[in-house]
PyMOL Python script that loads the backbone (N, CA, C, O; Angstrom):
from pymol import cmd

cmd.read_pdbstr("""\
ATOM      1  N   MET A   1      22.961   0.325  15.244  1.00  0.00           N
ATOM      2  CA  MET A   1      21.719   0.405  14.491  1.00  0.00           C
ATOM      3  C   MET A   1      21.992   0.520  12.994  1.00  0.00           C
ATOM      4  O   MET A   1      21.235  -0.031  12.194  1.00  0.00           O
ATOM      5  N   MET A   2      23.031   1.207  12.605  1.00  0.00           N
ATOM      6  CA  MET A   2      23.312   1.408  11.183  1.00  0.00           C
ATOM      7  C   MET A   2      23.681   0.118  10.466  1.00  0.00           C
ATOM      8  O   MET A   2      23.522   0.034   9.249  1.00  0.00           O
ATOM      9  N   GLU A   3      24.169  -0.888  11.182  1.00  0.00           N
ATOM     10  CA  GLU A   3      24.523  -2.156  10.531  1.00  0.00           C
ATOM     11  C   GLU A   3      23.307  -2.814   9.886  1.00  0.00           C
ATOM     12  O   GLU A   3      23.453  -3.646   8.990  1.00  0.00           O
ATOM     13  N   LYS A   4      22.118  -2.447  10.334  1.00  0.00           N
ATOM     14  CA  LYS A   4      20.890  -2.959   9.719  1.00  0.00           C
ATOM     15  C   LYS A   4      20.857  -2.625   8.226  1.00  0.00           C
ATOM     16  O   LYS A   4      20.287  -3.373   7.432  1.00  0.00           O
ATOM     17  N   PHE A   5      21.466  -1.508   7.850  1.00  0.00           N
ATOM     18  CA  PHE A   5      21.414  -1.039   6.473  1.00  0.00           C
ATOM     19  C   PHE A   5      22.647  -1.411   5.657  1.00  0.00           C
ATOM     20  O   PHE A   5      22.781  -0.970   4.515  1.00  0.00           O
ATOM     21  N   ASP A   6      23.552  -2.214   6.218  1.00  0.00           N
ATOM     22  CA  ASP A   6      24.755  -2.623   5.494  1.00  0.00           C
ATOM     23  C   ASP A   6      24.427  -3.331   4.186  1.00  0.00           C
ATOM     24  O   ASP A   6      25.193  -3.229   3.227  1.00  0.00           O
ATOM     25  N   ARG A   7      23.310  -4.044   4.125  1.00  0.00           N
ATOM     26  CA  ARG A   7      22.976  -4.801   2.916  1.00  0.00           C
ATOM     27  C   ARG A   7      22.659  -3.911   1.717  1.00  0.00           C
ATOM     28  O   ARG A   7      22.660  -4.395   0.585  1.00  0.00           O
ATOM     29  N   ILE A   8      22.385  -2.616   1.936  1.00  0.00           N
ATOM     30  CA  ILE A   8      22.134  -1.718   0.809  1.00  0.00           C
ATOM     31  C   ILE A   8      23.246  -0.693   0.617  1.00  0.00           C
ATOM     32  O   ILE A   8      23.139   0.200  -0.224  1.00  0.00           O
ATOM     33  N   LYS A   9      24.294  -0.825   1.387  1.00  0.00           N
ATOM     34  CA  LYS A   9      25.421   0.096   1.279  1.00  0.00           C
ATOM     35  C   LYS A   9      26.057  -0.045  -0.107  1.00  0.00           C
ATOM     36  O   LYS A   9      26.420  -1.144  -0.526  1.00  0.00           O
ATOM     37  N   MET A  10      26.183   1.071  -0.801  1.00  0.00           N
ATOM     38  CA  MET A  10      26.820   1.135  -2.122  1.00  0.00           C
ATOM     39  C   MET A  10      26.029   0.399  -3.217  1.00  0.00           C
ATOM     40  O   MET A  10      26.594   0.082  -4.264  1.00  0.00           O
ATOM     41  N   ILE A  11      24.742   0.125  -2.997  1.00  0.00           N
ATOM     42  CA  ILE A  11      23.896  -0.493  -4.022  1.00  0.00           C
ATOM     43  C   ILE A  11      22.994   0.589  -4.595  1.00  0.00           C
ATOM     44  O   ILE A  11      22.436   1.403  -3.859  1.00  0.00           O
ATOM     45  N   GLU A  12      22.858   0.589  -5.905  1.00  0.00           N
ATOM     46  CA  GLU A  12      22.107   1.641  -6.581  1.00  0.00           C
ATOM     47  C   GLU A  12      20.607   1.548  -6.312  1.00  0.00           C
ATOM     48  O   GLU A  12      20.015   0.470  -6.367  1.00  0.00           O
ATOM     49  N   LEU A  13      20.011   2.694  -6.023  1.00  0.00           N
ATOM     50  CA  LEU A  13      18.563   2.816  -5.859  1.00  0.00           C
ATOM     51  C   LEU A  13      17.956   2.886  -7.248  1.00  0.00           C
ATOM     52  O   LEU A  13      18.361   3.723  -8.054  1.00  0.00           O
ATOM     53  N   VAL A  14      16.976   2.010  -7.548  1.00  0.00           N
ATOM     54  CA  VAL A  14      16.419   1.972  -8.896  1.00  0.00           C
ATOM     55  C   VAL A  14      14.970   2.434  -8.983  1.00  0.00           C
ATOM     56  O   VAL A  14      14.502   2.781 -10.067  1.00  0.00           O
ATOM     57  N   LYS A  15      14.248   2.446  -7.857  1.00  0.00           N
ATOM     58  CA  LYS A  15      12.838   2.836  -7.908  1.00  0.00           C
ATOM     59  C   LYS A  15      12.380   3.297  -6.534  1.00  0.00           C
ATOM     60  O   LYS A  15      12.815   2.766  -5.512  1.00  0.00           O
ATOM     61  N   VAL A  16      11.490   4.300  -6.519  1.00  0.00           N
ATOM     62  CA  VAL A  16      10.893   4.789  -5.280  1.00  0.00           C
ATOM     63  C   VAL A  16       9.380   4.793  -5.468  1.00  0.00           C
ATOM     64  O   VAL A  16       8.875   5.363  -6.435  1.00  0.00           O
ATOM     65  N   GLU A  17       8.658   4.161  -4.551  1.00  0.00           N
ATOM     66  CA  GLU A  17       7.199   4.191  -4.560  1.00  0.00           C
ATOM     67  C   GLU A  17       6.750   5.063  -3.391  1.00  0.00           C
ATOM     68  O   GLU A  17       6.903   4.682  -2.231  1.00  0.00           O
ATOM     69  N   ASP A  18       6.201   6.225  -3.699  1.00  0.00           N
ATOM     70  CA  ASP A  18       5.815   7.188  -2.672  1.00  0.00           C
ATOM     71  C   ASP A  18       4.498   7.841  -3.064  1.00  0.00           C
ATOM     72  O   ASP A  18       4.497   8.680  -3.966  1.00  0.00           O
ATOM     73  N   PRO A  19       3.394   7.506  -2.443  1.00  0.00           N
ATOM     74  CA  PRO A  19       3.246   6.518  -1.381  1.00  0.00           C
ATOM     75  C   PRO A  19       3.136   5.106  -1.969  1.00  0.00           C
ATOM     76  O   PRO A  19       2.789   4.932  -3.137  1.00  0.00           O
ATOM     77  N   ASP A  20       3.438   4.108  -1.139  1.00  0.00           N
ATOM     78  CA  ASP A  20       3.273   2.725  -1.571  1.00  0.00           C
ATOM     79  C   ASP A  20       1.872   2.259  -1.182  1.00  0.00           C
ATOM     80  O   ASP A  20       1.055   3.064  -0.737  1.00  0.00           O
ATOM     81  N   SER A  21       1.592   0.991  -1.344  1.00  0.00           N
ATOM     82  CA  SER A  21       0.250   0.456  -1.073  1.00  0.00           C
ATOM     83  C   SER A  21      -0.161   0.563   0.388  1.00  0.00           C
ATOM     84  O   SER A  21      -1.346   0.452   0.702  1.00  0.00           O
ATOM     85  N   GLU A  22       0.795   0.777   1.285  1.00  0.00           N
ATOM     86  CA  GLU A  22       0.494   0.890   2.722  1.00  0.00           C
ATOM     87  C   GLU A  22       0.668   2.320   3.222  1.00  0.00           C
ATOM     88  O   GLU A  22       0.843   2.545   4.420  1.00  0.00           O
ATOM     89  N   ASP A  23       0.620   3.294   2.299  1.00  0.00           N
ATOM     90  CA  ASP A  23       0.813   4.717   2.628  1.00  0.00           C
ATOM     91  C   ASP A  23       2.165   4.999   3.261  1.00  0.00           C
ATOM     92  O   ASP A  23       2.303   5.930   4.055  1.00  0.00           O
ATOM     93  N   GLY A  24       3.138   4.215   2.920  1.00  0.00           N
ATOM     94  CA  GLY A  24       4.511   4.445   3.369  1.00  0.00           C
ATOM     95  C   GLY A  24       5.376   4.756   2.171  1.00  0.00           C
ATOM     96  O   GLY A  24       4.896   5.277   1.165  1.00  0.00           O
ATOM     97  N   LEU A  25       6.628   4.441   2.276  1.00  0.00           N
ATOM     98  CA  LEU A  25       7.608   4.677   1.229  1.00  0.00           C
ATOM     99  C   LEU A  25       8.337   3.367   0.980  1.00  0.00           C
ATOM    100  O   LEU A  25       8.792   2.721   1.924  1.00  0.00           O
ATOM    101  N   THR A  26       8.453   2.969  -0.279  1.00  0.00           N
ATOM    102  CA  THR A  26       9.193   1.765  -0.624  1.00  0.00           C
ATOM    103  C   THR A  26      10.368   2.149  -1.509  1.00  0.00           C
ATOM    104  O   THR A  26      10.200   2.819  -2.528  1.00  0.00           O
ATOM    105  N   LEU A  27      11.554   1.720  -1.112  1.00  0.00           N
ATOM    106  CA  LEU A  27      12.776   1.948  -1.883  1.00  0.00           C
ATOM    107  C   LEU A  27      13.222   0.614  -2.459  1.00  0.00           C
ATOM    108  O   LEU A  27      13.408  -0.355  -1.723  1.00  0.00           O
ATOM    109  N   VAL A  28      13.394   0.565  -3.774  1.00  0.00           N
ATOM    110  CA  VAL A  28      13.819  -0.660  -4.443  1.00  0.00           C
ATOM    111  C   VAL A  28      15.240  -0.446  -4.945  1.00  0.00           C
ATOM    112  O   VAL A  28      15.511   0.481  -5.708  1.00  0.00           O
ATOM    113  N   PHE A  29      16.141  -1.318  -4.504  1.00  0.00           N
ATOM    114  CA  PHE A  29      17.545  -1.241  -4.872  1.00  0.00           C
ATOM    115  C   PHE A  29      17.884  -2.373  -5.824  1.00  0.00           C
ATOM    116  O   PHE A  29      17.114  -3.320  -5.981  1.00  0.00           O
ATOM    117  N   GLN A  30      19.046  -2.264  -6.459  1.00  0.00           N
ATOM    118  CA  GLN A  30      19.532  -3.366  -7.289  1.00  0.00           C
ATOM    119  C   GLN A  30      19.636  -4.620  -6.433  1.00  0.00           C
ATOM    120  O   GLN A  30      19.611  -4.551  -5.204  1.00  0.00           O
ATOM    121  N   GLU A  31      19.751  -5.750  -7.088  1.00  0.00           N
ATOM    122  CA  GLU A  31      19.886  -7.045  -6.410  1.00  0.00           C
ATOM    123  C   GLU A  31      18.633  -7.414  -5.624  1.00  0.00           C
ATOM    124  O   GLU A  31      18.708  -8.179  -4.662  1.00  0.00           O
ATOM    125  N   ASN A  32      17.468  -6.870  -6.032  1.00  0.00           N
ATOM    126  CA  ASN A  32      16.182  -7.190  -5.385  1.00  0.00           C
ATOM    127  C   ASN A  32      16.137  -6.876  -3.901  1.00  0.00           C
ATOM    128  O   ASN A  32      15.478  -7.582  -3.138  1.00  0.00           O
ATOM    129  N   LYS A  33      16.818  -5.844  -3.493  1.00  0.00           N
ATOM    130  CA  LYS A  33      16.758  -5.396  -2.094  1.00  0.00           C
ATOM    131  C   LYS A  33      15.643  -4.361  -1.995  1.00  0.00           C
ATOM    132  O   LYS A  33      15.673  -3.354  -2.702  1.00  0.00           O
ATOM    133  N   ILE A  34      14.664  -4.595  -1.129  1.00  0.00           N
ATOM    134  CA  ILE A  34      13.518  -3.701  -0.981  1.00  0.00           C
ATOM    135  C   ILE A  34      13.417  -3.264   0.477  1.00  0.00           C
ATOM    136  O   ILE A  34      13.418  -4.089   1.390  1.00  0.00           O
ATOM    137  N   LEU A  35      13.330  -1.946   0.677  1.00  0.00           N
ATOM    138  CA  LEU A  35      13.219  -1.369   2.008  1.00  0.00           C
ATOM    139  C   LEU A  35      11.912  -0.601   2.099  1.00  0.00           C
ATOM    140  O   LEU A  35      11.670   0.316   1.315  1.00  0.00           O
ATOM    141  N   LYS A  36      11.063  -0.977   3.064  1.00  0.00           N
ATOM    142  CA  LYS A  36       9.795  -0.293   3.293  1.00  0.00           C
ATOM    143  C   LYS A  36       9.938   0.590   4.533  1.00  0.00           C
ATOM    144  O   LYS A  36      10.481   0.166   5.553  1.00  0.00           O
ATOM    145  N   ILE A  37       9.445   1.813   4.427  1.00  0.00           N
ATOM    146  CA  ILE A  37       9.527   2.779   5.522  1.00  0.00           C
ATOM    147  C   ILE A  37       8.138   3.350   5.753  1.00  0.00           C
ATOM    148  O   ILE A  37       7.455   3.746   4.809  1.00  0.00           O
ATOM    149  N   LYS A  38       7.721   3.391   7.024  1.00  0.00           N
ATOM    150  CA  LYS A  38       6.418   3.979   7.345  1.00  0.00           C
ATOM    151  C   LYS A  38       6.429   4.471   8.788  1.00  0.00           C
ATOM    152  O   LYS A  38       7.344   4.173   9.555  1.00  0.00           O
ATOM    153  N   ILE A  39       5.403   5.224   9.137  1.00  0.00           N
ATOM    154  CA  ILE A  39       5.266   5.721  10.506  1.00  0.00           C
ATOM    155  C   ILE A  39       4.221   4.857  11.213  1.00  0.00           C
ATOM    156  O   ILE A  39       3.097   4.710  10.734  1.00  0.00           O
ATOM    157  N   VAL A  40       4.606   4.286  12.360  1.00  0.00           N
ATOM    158  CA  VAL A  40       3.722   3.462  13.172  1.00  0.00           C
ATOM    159  C   VAL A  40       3.710   4.032  14.589  1.00  0.00           C
ATOM    160  O   VAL A  40       4.752   4.118  15.239  1.00  0.00           O
ATOM    161  N   ASN A  41       2.544   4.415  15.058  1.00  0.00           N
ATOM    162  CA  ASN A  41       2.411   4.996  16.397  1.00  0.00           C
ATOM    163  C   ASN A  41       3.391   6.156  16.624  1.00  0.00           C
ATOM    164  O   ASN A  41       3.984   6.278  17.696  1.00  0.00           O
ATOM    165  N   GLY A  42       3.549   6.998  15.606  1.00  0.00           N
ATOM    166  CA  GLY A  42       4.398   8.175  15.737  1.00  0.00           C
ATOM    167  C   GLY A  42       5.884   7.917  15.604  1.00  0.00           C
ATOM    168  O   GLY A  42       6.681   8.839  15.778  1.00  0.00           O
ATOM    169  N   LYS A  43       6.288   6.671  15.294  1.00  0.00           N
ATOM    170  CA  LYS A  43       7.719   6.336  15.141  1.00  0.00           C
ATOM    171  C   LYS A  43       7.974   5.854  13.726  1.00  0.00           C
ATOM    172  O   LYS A  43       7.142   5.176  13.123  1.00  0.00           O
ATOM    173  N   LEU A  44       9.135   6.215  13.210  1.00  0.00           N
ATOM    174  CA  LEU A  44       9.569   5.771  11.897  1.00  0.00           C
ATOM    175  C   LEU A  44      10.028   4.320  11.989  1.00  0.00           C
ATOM    176  O   LEU A  44      10.896   3.987  12.796  1.00  0.00           O
ATOM    177  N   VAL A  45       9.435   3.451  11.149  1.00  0.00           N
ATOM    178  CA  VAL A  45       9.753   2.029  11.167  1.00  0.00           C
ATOM    179  C   VAL A  45      10.224   1.623   9.771  1.00  0.00           C
ATOM    180  O   VAL A  45       9.625   2.018   8.771  1.00  0.00           O
ATOM    181  N   SER A  46      11.287   0.840   9.706  1.00  0.00           N
ATOM    182  CA  SER A  46      11.769   0.364   8.423  1.00  0.00           C
ATOM    183  C   SER A  46      11.989  -1.135   8.483  1.00  0.00           C
ATOM    184  O   SER A  46      12.361  -1.686   9.519  1.00  0.00           O
ATOM    185  N   GLU A  47      11.751  -1.792   7.339  1.00  0.00           N
ATOM    186  CA  GLU A  47      11.984  -3.236   7.276  1.00  0.00           C
ATOM    187  C   GLU A  47      12.335  -3.635   5.848  1.00  0.00           C
ATOM    188  O   GLU A  47      11.844  -3.058   4.878  1.00  0.00           O
ATOM    189  N   PHE A  48      13.190  -4.630   5.753  1.00  0.00           N
ATOM    190  CA  PHE A  48      13.526  -5.197   4.455  1.00  0.00           C
ATOM    191  C   PHE A  48      12.548  -6.328   4.172  1.00  0.00           C
ATOM    192  O   PHE A  48      12.212  -7.117   5.055  1.00  0.00           O
ATOM    193  N   VAL A  49      12.099  -6.390   2.920  1.00  0.00           N
ATOM    194  CA  VAL A  49      11.184  -7.479   2.521  1.00  0.00           C
ATOM    195  C   VAL A  49      11.766  -8.232   1.362  1.00  0.00           C
ATOM    196  O   VAL A  49      11.157  -9.184   0.876  1.00  0.00           O
TER     197      VAL A  49
END
""", "prot")
cmd.dss("prot")
cmd.show_as("cartoon", "prot")
cmd.util.cbc("prot")
cmd.orient("prot")
């Protein structure tokens, strides 16, 4: 499961939107890597956009 996050390993976090437009959390990393995190049906869900 952790390999999902390999693309942001050792990349600097530059911005945090809390809450974001969807009442979740958006993490913006260098190199235009964006990770959205939110709770859906009681489970933590994350996706790269």
